[in-house]
N, C-alpha and C positions, 0 to 999 in steps of 0.2 A: 282642572281649569274650567272656569264658568263659561258656557256658551254665550256669545255676545247678544244673541237674540233674546236671552232672558233678562237683559238690562234695558230699562226704559229711559235711561238718561244718556246725555251726550258725553258726560265726563263726571269723574268723582273729584271732589275737592276735600283735602285733608288740611285743616288749619288748627290754630290754637296759639296760646302765648309761647314766648320763648322758653326753651328747656322743658317742653311738655311731651316730647317723644314723637313729634310729627313724622320725621323721616322714617323711623323704624316701622311705624304703622303703615305709612304710604308704600314702602317697599314690600311689606308683607301682602298688602292688598294688590299691588301691581302684579305680584307673582300669581295670585289667584285669578286675576282678571285678564291675563294676557295683555298687561299694560306696560306703559313706560311713564316716567314722571316728567312733568313740566314744573320747573321751580317757579315759585312766586315769592322770591326773596330779593329785595332791592339791592342788596350788597353782594350776593353770591354771583352776580353777573361778572364781577371783576376777577381777572386772572391774578394769581399770587396773593390774594386776600383770602386765605384758606382757614387758618386757625381762628382768627377773629370773627369770621362769618359762620363758622360751624359747618364747613364742607366736610362732613364725615364720610369720606369716600368709601371706607370699609363697609359702611352700612348698606351700600348698594350691591354688595356681593353676597349672594345667598347660595345655599346648597344646590338649588335648582338652576339658577342662572344669574348672570350679572344684569342688574336692572339699569337701563340707560336713563340718565337724568338730563333733560334739555334745559337750556337757558341758564346754565352756570358756565363760568369761564368763557364769556363771549366778548368782553371788551377789556382793554388795558386799564389799570388803575391810573387815575389822573383825569379820566373822562367822566363827565356827568351824564350818565345814562338816565333817560327820563321815561315818564309814563307813556307817552306817545310811542316811543321806541319799543317799550315792553309789549304794548298791545299789538303793535305791528308784528313783532317777532313771535308773540303767542299765536296769532292767527295763522301765520305760516307754519308753525310747528304743529298746531292742532290739525290743520288740513293735511299735512304730511302724514301724521299718525293715522288719521281716518282712512287715507288712501291705502295704507298698509294693513288695515284692519287691526290696528293697535288701539287699545282703550286708554284714553288720556287720564292720568291721575295727577291732579294739580296739588302741589304741596308747598306750603309756605305760610308766613305770618305777616307779610307786608300788606296791610289792610287795603290800601288804595289799589295796589296791583290786583288783589283778589276781586275787589269791588268792580274794577274796570272790566273784567271778563265775565263775572257773574251777572252783572246788571247791564252789560253791553254799552258802556260809555261811548259817546261819539266824541272823539278827541281829534283835534286838528293841530298841525304843526305849521306855524307861520314863520317864514324866514325873515330876518331883519331887512327892512327897507331903508337903505342908507339915505336915499334922496328925501324920503318922507321925514326921517329923523332929523336931517339937517334943517328942513323947513320948520319943524316943530321946536327945535332947540332955541330958535330965535324968539319964541313966544313966551309970555309970562305964565306963571302957574295958573292964574285966574283964567286966561284965555284958553289954556289947555283943558281945564276942567269944563269950560263951556263947550268945547269941541267934543269932548268925551260924552258930555250930557246929551248931545244930539244923536248919539248912537244907542244909549241905554240909560236906564234909571240907575243912579249911583247908590244902590243899596249896599254894595260891597266897598267899604271905605278903605280897604287895603289897596284898592286901585289908585288912590289919590293921596297917599301919604308922602310920596316923593315925586319930583318932576320926572325922574327916570321911569317910575312905575306908570305915571299918567301917559307918557309917550308910548310905552310898550302896550298899554291897554288900548290906546287909539290905533296903534299899528295892527293889533289883533282884530279889533272891531272893523277896521276898514277892509282887512283881508277877508273877514267873514262876509261883509256886504258885497265885495267884488268877486267873492268865490275864488280868489287866487290862493287856494290852500290845498294841502294834501290831507286827505282824510284816512284815518285808520278805520276801515269798514269792519266793524265787529259784528259778526252774526249773532242773532239772539239764540242762545243755547239753553239746554235744559240740564243744569248741573244738579248733582246731589252733594250737599255740603255736610261734612262731618267736622265737628269741633272737639278737641280734647280738653276736657275740663279738669283742672288741677286744684287741689286744696291749696289755699293761700300759703299756709306755712310750709307745705311740701314743695310748692313752687319756689319759695324763697330758699329753702334748703338746697334744691337742685341747682338753682342759679349760682349760689355761693360755691357749691362743690365744683360745678363746671368751670367757674372762673379760676379756681385754684388749679385745676387740671390744665387749662389753657395757658396760664402763666408758666406752669412747669414744663409745658410742651414746646415752648419757644415763641410765644405770641409777641413778646417784646422784640425779639430778633426779627420776626416777620415785619413789624412796623419799621424797625430800623432799616431793614433791607429796602423797603419802599422809599424811605427818605433818601437812602444812598443812591437809589436809581433815578432820583430826580423828581419823584412825585412831590408836588408842592405841599408845604405844611398846611396851607389853608384848605386844600382839597381833602387832606386826611381829617382835618377838623370838621369839614362838611360831612364826611362819611359817618361821623358820630361814634358814640359808645367806645368800644375798644380802641379804635383808630384815633379818636379824638383825645382820650385821656392818656394813652400811651405816648402819643405825639407830644402832649404837654409835658409829660415826664422826661422824654428824651431831649426836648429842647430847653430843659432847665426851668420850666415854669411851674413845676410841681415836684414835690418830694415823692419817693416811691410809696410810702405809707399813705399819703394823702391821695395819690393817684388811684391806688387800689381801693381805698374806701369810697372815693367819689364815683369810681367806675361801678362798683357793686351797687351803690344806691341808684345810679342812673339806669342800670339794667333792671332793677326791681321796678322803678318808675315806668320804664318802657313796657314791661309786661302788663302793668296796670293800664297803661294807655291802649295797649293792644286789646284788652278785654273791653274797654270802653268803646273802641271802634267796632268790635264784633257785635256788641249790644246795639250800636247804631245801625249796623247792617240789618239786624233783625227788625228794628223799628221801621226800616225802609222796605221791608217785605221779604228779605232773604231768610229762608228757613234753614237754621243750623241744627243738626241733630247732634246734641252733646253726649259724649261718652266719657265716663270717668277714667282718668289716667291710671288709677290704682287697679283697674280690672286687668287680668292677664291678657297679653297681646293676642293670643289665639282666640280668646273669647271676644275681644274687640273686633277681630277680623270676621268671625262668624256673625256677630251682630250687624256689622256694616253690610256684609253680603246678603243677609236676610232682608234688611231694609231696602237694599238696591233692587231686589227681585220681587218685592211685594206686589 
């Protein structure tokens, strides 16, 4: 086990596109670093969404010990967990691990979640103001846009494409001005970020193979179980990918063959978007140390440990 004094960083981040082997590497590194894992996966927070989100619980069990993974299975399906809540829960978990002298190993591929802790976003949560909304509902779209314009420059046109969006934008800006908001106080941390780089064709092969395994392991029954428990169809569509397409199949909107083909294409597209996001993080100043997936795991571990202690 590596002495903590030898590490110059506050945490290790292991990321990469879907099906790149992040969890396996993160677990191996946590073993060596006296660490525990903090998930950075926007869908693994939901209880009962196991197969579709890839909660490979068996991977956390090693010959040395069981590696604890935080921020999975923390809310019920049907809830829309958000970035503010993730950052708040991350801070609490990070501080708890540090008090126990446990080294945090962040693992996941949800780019915005990763970015929010690596770059210390200042995120606020603004509760709905019923009184303000009632007043604003009486106004025309033109009047609302003028009000919003007194708060900020309208460079983001997504704020003004519907009346509901304009009212919400005004609500947020007024809360910001009045400081009636709860802030997620994200400390500025010194992370070491590792990315797993996969060959495009190998990544496609792994995604397709994994999809076959998940379908054979009961993923359709998992989604059916969520619908049977009363999780609304629109929420499962909102969760995307496996939950979206299987819901469309179960509700008769897609045939099985079409569902499977569309889902496979969507996952490949998702992996491509993940890589685009990671490149964007690099352009904004995040240093990602890329390691090729095809390198044996033990060699990857040694490489990361060496970089951590340079």
